C-alpha positions, -999 to +999 in steps of 0.1 A: -051+035-576-058+040-540-100+050-535-096+051-498-075+082-489-070+117-503-045+133-519-033+157-494-055+176-468-088+181-488-104+214-485-136+210-461-172+209-476-181+246-464-216+265-470-217+285-504-199+319-495-219+354-505-221+366-540-231+394-562-272+396-562-289+380-592-267+351-596-288+322-590-279+295-569-303+267-575-314+255-611-345+236-608-348+210-640-382+197-655-378+174-678-405+171-703-423+152-731-452+161-749-466+178-717-486+204-732-513+203-707-491+203-674-465+225-683-478+258-674-498+247-641-466+231-629-442+255-639-463+286-619-469+266-594-434+258-586-419+295-596-448+308-569-434+284-543-398+291-551-407+333-551-424+330-518-408+304-494-367+300-514-343+329-497-319+329-528-322+335-564-328+300-587-338+295-620-364+272-633-351+251-664-380+234-689-354+205-706-377+195-736-372+158-749-380+161-785-412+170-773-437+168-811-467+182-797-471+223-786-445+217-754-421+241-766-447+269-773-458+269-739-420+265-729-411+294-750-441+317-736-434+307-699-394+319-703-409+349-721-437+359-694-416+346-659-378+361-653-369+331-636-375+305-663-352+293-690-363+266-718-338+243-732-346+222-762-330+188-771-336+167-800-335+132-786-353+117-757-341+105-726-340+119-692-309+114-683-297+128-717-319+160-705-304+160-671-267+157-683-273+182-710-286+210-686-265+202-657-233+205-673-243+242-689-258+254-658-237+279-639-259+273-606-235+259-583-268+236-567-290+218-595-323+200-588-347+184-609-382+170-605-409+154-626-437+180-648-463+161-626-455+177-589-462+149-570-439+153-543-449+179-520-429+210-524-424+217-489-396+191-491-379+213-513-356+236-495-350+206-472-336+189-499-314+215-513-303+231-482-276+201-467-258+212-503-258+245-498-244+242-464-218+218-481-226+189-454-239+164-486-230+162-523-263+149-538-299+144-516-327+124-527-364+128-524-373+092-504-411+083-508-396+051-488-387+063-455-410+056-423-419+093-420-429+098-456-464+100-468-475+084-500-505+076-516-503+055-545-516+020-560-502-014-551-489-020-583-467+010-587-457+005-549-448-035-553-427-024-584-405+006-562-403-019-530-390-047-558-370-026-573-349-008-542-346-047-528-331-058-557-308-028-554-301-033-520-295-073-530-273-074-561-253-037-556-256-037-516-270+002-523-276+020-490-300+048-506-337+039-500-355+053-528-337+053-563-366+060-589-383+094-568-382+122-590-369+145-567-333+150-567-303+175-564-265+175-566-237+199-562-225+215-599-188+208-587-200+168-580-218+169-610-190+179-633-169+151-619-196+126-615-219+133-648-192+118-672-193+087-656-226+080-661-236+062-690-273+055-694-293+086-710-327+072-698-348+064-667-316+041-647-298+074-649-307+079-613-299+050-602-267+047-620-260+084-600-260+074-570-245+037-573-208+058-586-216+088-559-221+061-529-196+037-541-171+067-546-173+080-509-196+107-516-226+113-490-261+111-498-285+132-481-324+115-481-354+138-476-388+120-467-417+133-489-451+135-493-461+123-526-487+114-547-489+095-572-503+111-607-527+085-623-523+101-659-487+093-658-467+085-695-443+062-679-444+028-696-437+007-665-432-027-681-404-010-707-388+012-679-385-018-652-368-043-682-341-010-691-335-006-651-328-042-645-304-044-679-287-012-661-286-029-625-269-062-649-245-038-665-232-019-633-232-051-611-209-065-635-186-037-642-181-036-603-175-071-603-148-065-627-138-038-612-139-016-645-158+014-631-136+046-625-144+046-590-104+064-589-121+098-597-145+100-570-119+097-541-136+115-523-127+149-538-156+170-522-146+177-487-131+173-454-133+135-443-122+128-407-100+096-419-080+122-437-062+141-411-035+136-396-034+127-357+002+126-339+013+089-328-021+075-345-011+057-378-037+065-404-065+037-410-043+012-389-075+002-372-097-003-404-068-024-419-060-041-391-097-056-389-103-059-428-067-081-425-078-101-397-110-112-416-094-116-448-063-138-428-086-160-409-107-171-444-072-177-462-063-203-432-095-219-432-087-218-471-052-225-469-054-256-445-084-270-465-057-270-494-032-282-476-053-312-463-065-323-497-027-322-516-015-338-487-033-371-496-013-375-527+018-356-521+043-350-497+041-327-468+063-298-485+047-300-517+014-298-502+024-267-483+041-248-511+007-255-532-017-247-510+003-217-496+007-205-536-031-208-543-042-194-510-017-163-510-029-152-548-065-152-531-051-133-502-032-106-518-065-100-544-088-098-510-068-076-492-057-054-521-092-050-529-112-052-492-081-041-467-065-015-486-096-004-509-075-005-543-099-007-570-095-011-605-070-033-627-043-009-621-012-023-608-030-059-602+004-075-617+026-057-597+004-062-567+005-099-572+039-105-579+050-083-549+026-107-532+044-136-542+074-120-525+058-120-495+046-157-499+079-171-504+089-154-473+060-167-459+070-200-473+100-200-459+088-196-424+064-226-429+089-249-450+114-240-421+091-252-390+084-283-411+115-294-419+125-282-378+096-309-370+110-336-396+142-331-377+128-336-346+103-368-350+108-391-383+069-396-386+047-368-373+010-370-370-012-351-391-024-331-362+011-321-348+020-308-386-013-287-385-002-271-353+032-263-364+018-248-396-007-226-382+017-217-354+041-208-384+014-189-401+006-165-369+038-159-374+038-152-415+005-133-411+025-107-387+050-102-411+028-104-441+008-073-427+037-048-422+050-056-458+016-052-474+011-021-453+043-003-459+056-022-493+030-037-517+002-010-505+017+019-491+002+053-483+009+076-516-012+104-508+020+126-524+018+110-554-021+106-556-034+119-590-066+143-588-087+139-618-099+173-633-126+179-654-121+200-690-149+217-701-153+235-735-168+271-746-203+262-740-198+243-708-202+210-723-176+182-709-148+177-728-121+154-714-107+143-684-066+156-675-050+140-646-031+165-624-004+162-598-018+187-573-042+187-545-086+189-546-086+228-542-056+236-556-045+255-586-020+247-613+003+270-595-001+262-558-026+287-549-059+276-539-096+284-546-129+280-541-143+269-575-180+273-561-199+300-572-205+329-551-240+332-531-260+357-514-296+357-499-317+383-525-354+391-532-375+363-548-380+384-580-342+398-584-329+378-620-297+370-632-278+391-653-259+363-667-289+340-673-277+314-704-313+320-723 
């Protein structure tokens, strides 16, 4: 399935429109495990900040990860005293599991989470969620590693954090700067598609979510934060680091084999200028030409090396055929992934078969050139053979690009499928279905806005549809 194009014209990311007073715009989740001492001051401080600065209705959700102390009673008391606070109990540990459960059930259009120690300055909360409300971005993260961030923490944690992010950049080509900061937000419509793809239920949940989002073409907004380390943190550094490295290996292997279902994230959340049709400008042509030229140049070098190697123990025609066959298979695979953005294994065999047809045409051109050279001179020099082959390959390359673009990897915008999430009566994820209509378009052909409606309200307004 194509992943560098949209199924038709996508609806633009838009500022979440106005709605009835009391509807929560923001749901801030605080995952906790045995935090009976820190929970109450954290929630009260966060509530006071939101009530005084946030211009929309909000909710604070305490996600209790199977605490064994008095944390559940503290959470229940806070929920009873503060209208904007609710509690959610899970019988299994895992920060990722807690976020998945609460975010899947929430009706707020913007979902966030932060650690209970409130190490991140709360003044960064509104800048974090504003791009999601405005429709500019799909996810937002706080970054302690941005140049303008102001961070106070020990050298051990600083070293571990920077090494981990270097590993992500080197192994997964991640471009976000801070995967582990416990200060993130996501639009609900994005979460509904992204969450079912995430396997991890622990601390690696954040990293996996960001890698999938970035590889799927979603927009991630970064906010520099002021952050002060909590010396009493209960996070087990060695165990967490080990689990994270296992997660990096799992995701890296999935990316290498093409098994990640990134086709479900084919830029379904907003208007991308590359998706617009402009008169007399072929869609994606410039980018495809650059990619094809790079792949073609490397393939030509690979072909010449193979030809020179095969030529040592066989004739020119056989060496040419073998070299062209091997390089054609590699060329088709590289163009499939890099030039035309096709990921996964679907259609790979068909693409290779079509690529072999293109190879046959190239073989005819190059073999015909060698035959013509042989007719002109009985013993051509090796350098002359190479020069003739280079010229023939240039002609074959132009023809190969045209055939790849028009036949092997055509732009099937009308045939693209959109993955639609299905949810049960409790709001939990149920299944995915393939729908033949465009993103934002209902099955009956009408357009609808799936986001919840927003209206600036007084901070003390409550939500009549609170799910407590």
